[in-house]
C-alpha positions as a Markdown table, in Angstrom:
| # | Residue | x | y | z |
|---|---|---|---|---|
| 1 | Met | 0.2 | 0.2 | -0.4 |
| 2 | Glu | 1.0 | 3.1 | -1.0 |
| 3 | Lys | 2.5 | 5.9 | 2.0 |
| 4 | Met | -0.9 | 8.5 | 2.6 |
| 5 | Lys | -0.5 | 11.7 | 2.1 |
| 6 | Pro | -0.1 | 14.2 | 5.4 |
| 7 | Leu | -3.9 | 15.2 | 6.6 |
| 8 | Glu | -2.6 | 19.1 | 5.8 |
| 9 | Tyr | -2.4 | 18.2 | 2.1 |
| 10 | Ile | -5.8 | 16.4 | 2.1 |
| 11 | Leu | -7.4 | 19.9 | 4.0 |
| 12 | Lys | -5.9 | 21.5 | 1.3 |
| 13 | Glu | -6.7 | 19.8 | -1.4 |
| 14 | Thr | -10.9 | 19.5 | -0.6 |
| 15 | Met | -11.1 | 22.9 | 1.2 |
| 16 | Gly | -9.9 | 24.8 | -1.4 |
| 17 | Asn | -12.5 | 23.1 | -3.5 |
| 18 | Lys | -9.8 | 22.0 | -6.2 |
| 19 | Arg | -10.6 | 18.6 | -5.5 |
| 20 | Thr | -13.4 | 16.7 | -4.1 |
| 21 | Leu | -12.6 | 13.7 | -1.6 |
| 22 | Gly | -13.9 | 11.4 | -4.1 |
| 23 | Asp | -11.3 | 12.7 | -6.7 |
| 24 | Leu | -8.5 | 12.4 | -4.6 |
| 25 | Ile | -9.1 | 9.2 | -3.3 |
| 26 | Lys | -9.5 | 7.9 | -7.5 |
| 27 | Glu | -6.6 | 10.1 | -8.7 |
| 28 | Glu | -3.8 | 9.5 | -6.1 |
| 29 | Gly | -5.6 | 5.7 | -4.7 |
| 30 | Met | -5.7 | 7.1 | -1.1 |
| 31 | Trp | -8.4 | 3.9 | -0.8 |
| 32 | Asp | -7.7 | 4.4 | 3.0 |
| 33 | Val | -8.5 | 7.7 | 3.4 |
| 34 | Lys | -11.6 | 7.4 | 5.6 |
| 35 | Ala | -9.5 | 5.7 | 7.9 |
| 36 | Tyr | -6.1 | 8.1 | 8.1 |
| 37 | Ile | -8.6 | 10.9 | 8.6 |
| 38 | Cys | -10.6 | 8.6 | 11.5 |
| 39 | Ser | -7.0 | 8.5 | 12.7 |
| 40 | Asn | -6.3 | 12.4 | 13.0 |
| 41 | Met | -8.9 | 13.1 | 14.0 |
| 42 | Lys | -7.2 | 14.7 | 16.8 |
| 43 | Lys | -5.4 | 17.4 | 15.0 |
| 44 | Leu | -8.0 | 18.4 | 12.9 |
| 45 | Arg | -10.3 | 19.1 | 15.9 |
| 46 | Ala | -7.3 | 21.0 | 17.5 |
| 47 | Met | -6.8 | 22.9 | 14.2 |
| 48 | Ile | -10.3 | 23.7 | 14.3 |
| 49 | Asn | -10.3 | 24.9 | 17.8 |
| 50 | Glu | -7.2 | 27.1 | 16.8 |
| 51 | Val | -9.3 | 28.9 | 14.0 |
| 52 | Asp | -12.2 | 28.8 | 16.4 |
| 53 | Ala | -9.9 | 30.4 | 19.2 |
| 54 | Glu | -9.0 | 33.3 | 16.7 |
| 55 | Val | -12.4 | 34.2 | 15.3 |
| 56 | Asp | -13.5 | 34.6 | 18.9 |
| 57 | Ala | -10.1 | 36.6 | 19.4 |
| 58 | Val | -10.7 | 39.1 | 16.2 |
| 59 | Ser | -14.6 | 39.0 | 16.5 |
| 60 | Thr | -14.1 | 40.4 | 20.7 |
| 61 | Lys | -11.1 | 42.8 | 19.9 |
| 62 | Thr | -13.2 | 44.5 | 16.5 |
| 63 | Pro | -15.5 | 47.5 | 17.8 |
| 64 | Thr | -18.4 | 47.7 | 16.1 |
| 65 | Val | -19.7 | 50.2 | 13.3 |
| 66 | Gln | -22.6 | 51.6 | 16.3 |
| 67 | Glu | -19.2 | 51.8 | 19.1 |
| 68 | Thr | -16.3 | 53.1 | 16.7 |
| 69 | Leu | -19.6 | 55.7 | 15.3 |
| 70 | Ser | -20.6 | 56.6 | 19.1 |
| 71 | Glu | -16.9 | 57.8 | 20.1 |
| 72 | Ile | -16.7 | 59.9 | 17.3 |
| 73 | Val | -19.9 | 61.4 | 18.5 |
| 74 | Ile | -18.4 | 61.5 | 21.8 |
| 75 | Glu | -15.0 | 63.2 | 20.7 |
| 76 | Leu | -17.0 | 65.3 | 18.5 |
| 77 | Ala | -18.8 | 67.0 | 21.0 |
| 78 | Lys | -15.8 | 67.5 | 23.1 |
| 79 | Leu | -14.7 | 69.0 | 20.3 |
| 80 | Arg | -17.7 | 71.7 | 19.7 |
| 81 | Asn | -17.5 | 72.6 | 23.9 |
| 82 | Asp | -13.8 | 73.2 | 23.5 |
| 83 | Ile | -14.4 | 75.5 | 20.6 |
| 84 | Arg | -17.1 | 77.1 | 22.2 |
| 85 | Ala | -15.1 | 78.0 | 25.4 |
| 86 | Val | -12.3 | 79.1 | 23.0 |
| 87 | Tyr | -14.7 | 81.5 | 21.4 |
| 88 | Gln | -16.3 | 83.0 | 24.4 |
| 89 | Lys | -12.5 | 83.6 | 25.7 |
| 90 | Thr | -11.5 | 85.0 | 22.6 |
| 91 | Glu | -14.3 | 87.5 | 22.4 |
| 92 | Gln | -13.2 | 88.7 | 26.1 |
| 93 | Leu | -10.2 | 89.3 | 25.5 |
| 94 | Gly | -11.4 | 91.5 | 22.4 |
| 95 | Cys | -13.8 | 93.7 | 24.2 |
| 96 | Ser | -10.7 | 94.1 | 26.8 |
| 97 | Cys | -8.0 | 94.7 | 24.0 |
| 98 | Gln | -10.8 | 97.7 | 23.0 |
| 99 | Lys | -11.4 | 99.1 | 26.4 |
| 100 | Ala | -7.6 | 99.1 | 26.8 |
| 101 | Phe | -6.7 | 100.8 | 23.6 |
| 102 | Leu | -9.3 | 103.8 | 24.2 |
| 103 | Gln | -8.3 | 104.0 | 27.6 |
| 104 | Ile | -4.8 | 104.5 | 26.4 |
| 105 | Arg | -5.6 | 106.7 | 24.2 |
| 106 | Glu | -7.8 | 109.0 | 26.5 |
| 107 | Ala | -4.5 | 109.1 | 28.6 |
| 108 | Met | -2.3 | 109.9 | 25.8 |
| 109 | Thr | -4.5 | 112.7 | 24.3 |
| 110 | Thr | -4.7 | 114.2 | 28.3 |
| 111 | Leu | -1.0 | 114.0 | 28.1 |
| 112 | Arg | -0.5 | 116.2 | 24.6 |
| 113 | Glu | -2.6 | 118.4 | 26.1 |
| 114 | Glu | -1.0 | 118.9 | 29.7 |
| 115 | Leu | 2.1 | 118.9 | 28.0 |
| 116 | Ser | 1.2 | 121.6 | 25.3 |
| 117 | Glu | 0.3 | 123.8 | 28.0 |
| 118 | Ala | 3.7 | 123.1 | 29.8 |
| 119 | Ser | 5.8 | 123.7 | 27.4 |
| 120 | Gly | 3.9 | 127.1 | 26.2 |
| 121 | Thr | 4.7 | 128.1 | 30.0 |
| 122 | Leu | 8.2 | 127.1 | 29.8 |
| 123 | Ile | 9.0 | 129.2 | 26.9 |
| 124 | Glu | 7.1 | 132.0 | 27.9 |
| 125 | Gly | 8.8 | 131.5 | 30.9 |
| 126 | Thr | 12.5 | 131.7 | 29.1 |
| 127 | Phe | 11.9 | 133.7 | 26.1 |
| 128 | Phe | 12.8 | 136.9 | 27.7 |
| 129 | Asp | 15.6 | 136.1 | 30.4 |
């Protein structure tokens, strides 16, 4: 009797839809495939369990579309609140700058007027000396 192919080969050939189990038996003379598969059932179950574990791991780690959209909405709400706070502070800063500018302009006008009066007094006081 010819040596059996490895289980991985049989699975690859049948699961990849290349050939059916019957085709393998006919083409390669694997008459004892059923006995071979039964003897390697433990290995096959272990492989299936590994695949199931990987699927479970991926499904628990991958967020759903709804969860992702919820996170985006929360972040957008935070951003909107931050923009409102910055807008209010900017408006307050602008009003403060306007008041400061008006106060400085008034002080400069007063200073200029007082300086003009003082320079006239200085000129008159020293003109005839």
